[in-house]
C-alpha positions in Angstrom: -15.2 -18.2 -9.8 -13.0 -18.8 -12.9 -9.5 -17.1 -12.9 -7.5 -16.1 -15.9 -3.8 -16.0 -15.4 -3.2 -13.7 -18.3 -4.4 -10.7 -16.1 -2.4 -10.5 -12.9 -4.5 -7.8 -11.3 -8.2 -7.7 -10.4 -10.0 -6.3 -13.5 -11.3 -2.7 -13.2 -15.0 -2.8 -12.2 -17.4 -2.3 -15.0 -18.6 1.0 -13.5 -15.2 2.6 -13.4 -13.9 4.3 -16.5 -10.2 4.3 -17.2 -9.8 8.0 -16.5 -11.6 7.8 -13.1 -9.6 7.6 -9.9 -9.0 4.1 -8.4 -9.0 5.9 -5.0 -11.3 8.8 -4.5 -11.5 10.5 -1.1 -13.7 13.5 -0.4 -13.8 15.5 2.8 -12.7 12.6 5.1 -12.6 13.4 8.9 -11.7 11.0 11.6 -11.3 11.1 15.4 -10.2 8.2 17.6 -12.5 7.1 20.5 -10.5 9.1 23.0 -11.6 12.2 21.0 -8.2 12.8 19.4 -8.9 14.3 15.9 -6.5 12.6 13.4 -7.9 13.6 9.9 -9.4 16.9 8.7 -11.1 17.3 5.4 -8.9 15.0 3.5 -9.6 15.0 -0.3 -7.4 12.9 -2.6 -7.7 11.2 -5.9 -5.3 8.6 -7.2 -5.6 7.3 -10.8 -4.8 3.8 -12.1 -1.1 3.4 -12.4 0.0 6.3 -10.3 2.8 5.9 -7.8 2.3 8.3 -4.9 4.5 9.1 -1.9 2.7 10.1 1.3 5.1 12.0 3.5 5.0 14.1 6.7 6.2 14.1 10.3 5.2 11.5 12.9 1.7 12.0 14.0 0.7 13.7 10.7 -2.1 11.2 10.1 -0.5 9.2 7.3 -1.1 5.7 8.8 -4.6 6.6 9.9 -5.4 7.6 6.4 -3.9 4.4 5.0 -6.0 2.3 7.4 -9.2 3.9 5.9 -8.4 2.5 2.4 -9.5 -1.0 3.3 -12.0 -0.3 6.0 -9.9 -1.0 9.1 -10.9 2.6 10.2 -14.1 4.4 9.2 -14.4 8.2 9.4 -16.9 10.7 8.2 -16.8 11.6 4.5 -16.8 9.9 1.2 -14.3 7.2 0.2 -14.4 5.1 -3.0 -12.0 2.4 -4.1 -12.4 1.0 -7.6 -15.6 2.9 -8.0 -17.1 1.2 -4.9 -18.2 3.4 -1.9 -16.6 2.1 1.3 -19.4 0.5 3.3 -20.1 -2.8 5.0 -21.6 -4.3 1.9 -18.6 -3.5 -0.2 -15.9 -4.3 2.4 -15.0 -7.7 1.0 -14.4 -6.5 -2.6 -12.5 -3.3 -1.4 -10.2 -5.5 0.8 -9.4 -7.6 -2.3 -8.7 -4.4 -4.3 -6.4 -2.8 -1.7 -3.2 -4.7 -0.6 -2.0 -3.1 2.7 1.5 -3.9 3.8 2.3 -2.9 7.4 5.6 -1.2 8.5 6.6 -4.2 10.6 6.4 -7.5 8.5 6.1 -9.5 11.8 2.5 -8.0 12.0 1.7 -9.6 8.7 3.6 -13.0 8.8 2.1 -15.3 11.3 2.2 -18.8 9.6 4.9 -21.4 10.1 6.1 -21.3 6.4 6.5 -18.7 3.7 4.1 -20.7 1.5 1.4 -20.7 4.2 1.8 -16.9 4.7 1.5 -16.1 1.0 -1.3 -18.7 0.5 -3.4 -17.4 3.4 -5.3 -14.7 1.4 -6.1 -16.8 -1.7 -7.2 -19.7 0.5 -9.7 -17.5 2.3 -10.9 -16.1 -0.9 -12.1 -19.7 -1.8 -9.8 -20.5 -4.7 -8.9 -24.1 -5.6 -5.6 -25.7 -4.5 -4.2 -25.4 -8.0 -5.0 -21.7 -8.2 -3.6 -21.0 -4.7 -0.3 -22.7 -5.6 -0.2 -20.7 -8.9 -0.8 -17.5 -7.1 1.9 -18.2 -4.5 4.4 -19.0 -7.1 3.6 -15.9 -9.1 3.7 -13.6 -6.0 7.0 -15.0 -4.8 8.5 -14.6 -8.4 7.3 -11.0 -8.5 9.3 -10.2 -5.3 12.3 -12.3 -6.3 11.7 -14.9 -3.5 11.1 -18.1 -5.5 12.3 -21.1 -3.7 11.5 -19.8 -0.3 8.2 -21.6 0.0 9.4 -24.0 2.7 11.4 -21.5 4.7 10.4 -20.4 8.2 9.2 -16.9 8.0 10.6 -15.9 11.4 14.1 -17.0 10.4 14.3 -14.6 7.4 16.1 -11.3 7.4 14.1 -8.0 7.7 14.5 -7.3 4.0 13.4 -10.8 3.1 10.4 -10.6 5.5 9.3 -7.3 3.8 9.4 -8.9 0.4 7.3 -11.8 1.7 4.9 -9.4 3.3 4.4 -7.7 -0.1 3.9 -11.2 -1.7 1.1 -11.9 0.7 -0.9 -9.1 -0.8 0.2 -9.6 -4.3 -1.1 -13.1 -4.2 -4.6 -11.6 -4.0 -4.1 -9.6 -7.2 -5.0 -6.1 -5.7 -5.4 -3.0 -7.8 -3.7 -0.8 -5.3 -0.7 -1.5 -3.1 -0.5 0.5 0.0 2.8 0.4 2.0 3.6 1.9 5.4 7.3 2.9 5.8 8.6 0.0 3.6 12.3 1.0 3.8 12.3 1.4 7.7 14.9 -0.9 9.4 16.6 -2.0 6.2 20.3 -2.0 5.6 21.5 -0.2 2.4 21.6 -3.3 0.3 18.1 -4.4 1.3 16.8 -0.8 0.9 18.2 -0.7 -2.6 16.7 -4.1 -3.4 13.4 -2.9 -2.2 13.5 0.3 -4.3 14.3 -1.9 -7.4 11.4 -4.2 -6.5 8.8 -1.3 -6.1 10.0 0.2 -9.3 9.2 -2.9 -11.3 5.7 -3.6 -9.9 3.1 -2.4 -12.4 0.5 -1.5 -9.9 -1.1 1.7 -8.5 0.8 2.5 -5.3 0.5 4.7 -2.3 3.5 4.6 0.0 4.0 6.3 3.4 7.6 7.1 3.9 10.2 9.3 5.7 12.7 8.2 3.1 12.6 11.2 0.8 15.6 9.9 -1.3 13.4 6.8 -2.1 10.4 9.1 -2.8 12.5 11.2 -5.3 13.6 8.0 -7.1 10.2 6.1 -7.3 7.2 8.4 -7.0 6.5 11.2 -9.5 3.8 12.5 -7.2 4.1 13.5 -3.5 1.4 14.3 -0.9 2.6 16.1 2.2 0.5 15.7 5.4 0.8 17.6 8.7 -1.5 17.7 11.7 -4.1 15.5 10.0 -4.4 17.7 6.9 -3.0 17.5 3.3 -0.8 20.6 3.1 0.7 20.0 -0.4 0.1 17.7 -3.4 2.1 17.9 -6.5 5.2 16.8 -8.5 7.8 15.2 -6.1 10.6 17.1 -8.0 8.9 20.4 -7.4 8.0 19.9 -3.7 11.5 18.6 -2.9 13.0 21.8 -4.1 10.8 23.9 -1.8 13.0 24.0 1.3 10.8 26.4 3.2 7.8 24.0 2.7 9.8 21.0 3.8 11.2 22.7 6.8 7.8 24.1 7.9 6.4 20.5 7.9 9.3 18.7 9.6 11.0 17.3 6.5 14.6 17.5 5.3 15.7 17.9 1.6 17.3 14.6 0.6 
């Protein structure tokens, strides 16, 4: 499959118009095998280029929802990514479109070196050696980690690991970047560096976070979840001024 380096992200599918949502969820319900219901009637559209914060107390269903976006979990309802319905047939292309970054980077980094971690996705997508090297160099440059190719991933700081974890998905040129608690465990300097990094990435983004200060700086739109439901969806600046809403759903004004 030929690759053009002029376009860094996967092209929009031909059946998706520019004004259609990249992520479209309609009445999604999900219960775990033990019977615990985690999501109720979730409906959410995210358009190309939007940066959206997903907030709420622990147990609200944020991580469960995010794991649906590339088919790790499958609930009842309709979910489309890039115009493709989420089903077994479309799973490979959807997983290429959605780059999921876990809260703990050690869950994502398992190869001996940084290069091997970042190259893992492109290699398994069947790209040539030259293309894999180009994608690794590009992804590391995007997260300001050029020159770390030969470093041992487990010897890096938490902040450096989080950047490499982001690079592992950027190397696959996703349309959507989904991050779970990216600022958790970072010291102030690393947190500020992460905020600057996320601000510069020109990609659709859904980020689950308890860091409402970061949400106010980076994400024009905020979705609040509680007890498996979306309870508010609007401008971040507006929702953060509603102290009664925040208090009701276990959040504190930054």
